C-alpha positions in Angstrom: 92.7 10.2 103.1 96.3 9.7 101.9 98.6 12.2 103.5 100.4 12.6 100.2 97.2 13.7 98.3 97.2 17.4 97.4 94.8 19.5 99.3 93.0 22.3 97.4 90.7 25.0 98.7 88.3 26.5 96.1 86.3 29.5 97.1 82.8 29.8 95.7 82.8 26.1 94.9 79.2 25.3 95.5 78.0 26.0 92.0 79.1 26.9 88.5 82.8 26.9 87.5 83.9 26.4 91.1 81.8 23.3 91.5 83.1 21.9 88.2 86.7 22.5 89.3 86.0 20.7 92.6 84.4 17.7 90.9 87.2 17.2 88.3 90.0 17.7 90.8 88.5 15.4 93.3 88.1 12.8 90.5 91.9 13.1 90.0 92.5 12.2 93.6 92.9 15.6 95.2 91.3 16.3 98.6 89.0 19.2 97.8 87.8 21.7 100.3 84.5 23.2 98.9 84.5 26.8 100.0 81.0 28.4 100.2 79.6 31.3 102.3 76.3 29.5 102.8 76.6 26.4 105.0 73.5 24.9 103.4 74.7 25.4 99.8 78.2 24.1 100.7 76.9 21.0 102.4 74.6 20.3 99.5 77.5 20.6 97.0 79.6 18.2 99.1 76.7 15.7 99.3 76.4 15.8 95.6 80.1 15.3 95.1 80.6 12.8 97.8 77.9 10.6 96.2 80.6 9.9 93.5 82.9 8.6 96.3 85.1 11.7 96.1 87.1 13.1 99.0 85.4 16.5 99.4 84.8 18.6 102.6 82.8 21.8 103.1 84.6 24.8 104.5 82.4 27.8 105.3 84.1 30.9 104.1 82.5 34.2 103.3 84.8 36.7 101.5 83.0 39.6 103.2 83.5 38.2 106.7 87.1 38.2 107.9 86.2 36.0 111.0 84.8 33.3 108.7 88.1 33.4 106.7 90.2 33.1 109.9 88.1 30.2 111.1 88.4 28.5 107.8 92.2 28.7 108.0 92.1 27.3 111.6 90.0 24.4 110.4 92.4 23.6 107.6 95.3 23.8 110.0 93.7 21.5 112.5 92.4 19.0 110.0 95.3 18.8 107.5 98.2 20.9 108.7 98.8 22.5 105.3 97.3 23.6 102.0 98.8 22.8 98.6 96.6 24.8 96.2 94.4 27.9 96.8 92.0 28.6 94.0 90.5 32.1 94.4 87.4 31.4 92.4 84.7 33.4 94.2 83.6 36.6 92.5 80.6 38.8 91.9 79.1 41.2 89.4 76.6 43.9 90.2 73.5 45.1 88.2 74.4 48.7 88.9 77.9 48.3 87.3 78.6 50.4 84.2 81.0 52.9 82.5 83.1 55.0 84.9 81.5 58.3 84.0 78.2 57.3 85.6 78.6 54.0 87.4 77.2 53.6 90.9 80.1 54.1 93.4 78.3 51.7 95.8 78.3 49.0 93.1 82.0 49.4 92.5 82.7 49.2 96.2 80.5 46.0 96.5 82.4 44.4 93.7 85.8 45.3 95.0 84.9 44.1 98.5 84.5 40.6 97.2 86.7 40.4 94.0 89.7 42.1 95.4 89.6 42.8 99.2 88.0 39.5 100.2 90.3 37.6 97.9 93.3 39.3 99.4 92.2 38.5 102.9 91.7 34.8 102.0 95.1 34.7 100.4 96.8 36.3 103.4 95.0 33.9 105.8 96.0 30.8 103.7 99.7 31.7 103.1 101.0 30.2 106.4 99.3 26.9 105.3 100.7 27.1 101.8 104.2 27.6 103.2 103.9 24.2 104.7 103.4 22.6 101.3 106.1 21.1 99.1 104.5 22.5 95.9 102.2 25.4 96.8 100.4 27.4 94.3 97.7 30.2 94.1 95.4 30.3 91.2 93.4 33.6 90.8 90.3 33.4 88.7 90.6 36.7 86.7 89.0 37.6 83.4 90.0 38.9 80.0 87.9 41.9 81.0 90.7 42.7 83.5 93.3 43.1 80.7 94.1 46.8 80.3 95.7 46.2 76.9 92.6 44.4 75.6 90.3 47.0 76.9 92.3 49.6 74.9 91.6 47.8 71.7 88.3 49.1 70.1 88.3 46.1 67.8 88.3 43.6 70.7 85.1 41.7 70.7 84.4 42.5 74.4 85.3 46.2 74.1 81.6 47.3 74.4 81.5 45.8 77.9 82.3 48.9 79.9 81.7 47.4 83.4 84.1 49.5 85.3 83.7 47.9 88.7 84.1 44.3 87.4 86.9 45.1 84.9 88.9 47.2 87.4 88.5 44.6 90.2 90.0 42.0 87.9 92.8 44.3 86.7 93.6 44.9 90.4 93.5 41.1 91.0 96.0 40.7 88.2 98.3 43.3 89.9 98.0 41.2 93.1 99.0 38.1 91.1 102.1 39.8 89.7 103.3 41.2 93.0 102.6 38.0 94.9 104.5 36.0 92.3 107.4 38.3 92.6 107.5 38.5 96.4 106.8 34.8 97.0 109.2 33.4 94.3 111.9 32.7 96.8 109.5 30.6 98.8 108.6 28.6 95.6 104.9 29.6 95.8 103.6 29.8 92.3 100.9 32.4 91.6 99.1 32.9 88.3 95.9 34.6 86.9 93.5 32.5 84.9 90.8 33.7 82.4 88.0 31.1 82.3 86.5 32.8 79.2 82.9 33.9 78.5 81.2 31.0 80.3 77.5 30.5 80.8 77.0 30.9 84.6 74.8 32.7 87.1 77.4 35.5 87.0 76.3 36.6 83.5 72.7 35.2 83.5 73.9 32.2 81.5 74.7 34.4 78.4 78.2 33.0 78.0 79.1 30.9 75.0 81.3 28.4 76.7 80.1 25.4 78.7 81.0 25.2 82.4 83.6 22.4 81.8 85.2 24.7 79.2 85.3 27.5 81.7 86.9 25.3 84.3 89.6 23.9 82.0 92.3 26.5 82.6 92.2 26.3 86.4 92.1 22.5 86.3 95.1 22.3 84.0 97.1 24.7 86.2 96.2 22.9 89.4 97.3 19.6 87.9 100.4 21.2 86.4 99.6 19.8 83.0 101.4 22.5 81.0 104.0 23.4 83.5 103.4 25.8 86.4 104.7 29.1 85.1 104.7 32.0 87.6 103.2 35.5 87.5 101.4 34.7 84.2 98.0 35.4 82.8 96.4 32.9 80.5 93.3 31.1 79.4 92.9 27.4 78.5 94.2 28.1 75.0 96.5 31.2 75.1 98.6 33.7 77.1 96.9 37.0 77.7 98.3 40.5 77.9 98.1 42.4 81.1 
């Protein structure tokens, strides 16, 4: 470990887009903390990545368990003393999600518990560590489905997807991005929302049209500051998106 190497925590990094982000960032020389709620799944992911001689560590973190989040922050503090990049990647859908007129309230609550409340708790817990970084940033994995303007457009290709719980949770996550970017600007903490695009993962039963590397591209580009950091923005790998 080189003390100058950037340290990144990725939640939900044991599979899918999170795993791809972990692999590519570790290959670029970052120290990658693979966040996973299951110790077994997290350790397997680390074993798979470490086989490529990458500097990866497992951090057990469950977005629905505040104690695990606090313990993850303590571990990072003790092991590294700081955090440079937080990628809030973990998120869920729910089979009972649907249009607001008849959606299951329980499903909406379950989605918000992870996609918004859990992500907020993780962010708050990691902020003291990010404040110790020279170039801190927070990357929130949102979705085009969280864009209110796009949802208003009946001609938008994803307009038929009336998944109120998921869409609203990502819209709320975008609000978190905007307000964090504003309130943390004086501390030089960069905060942005990323749309990975319609990617074939477990989240959508592999119905997406993009590959996992394509879905990871925007977050990787932002983490490596390839296109300039920006602040309080919402974009995919190819374009800026409306809120």
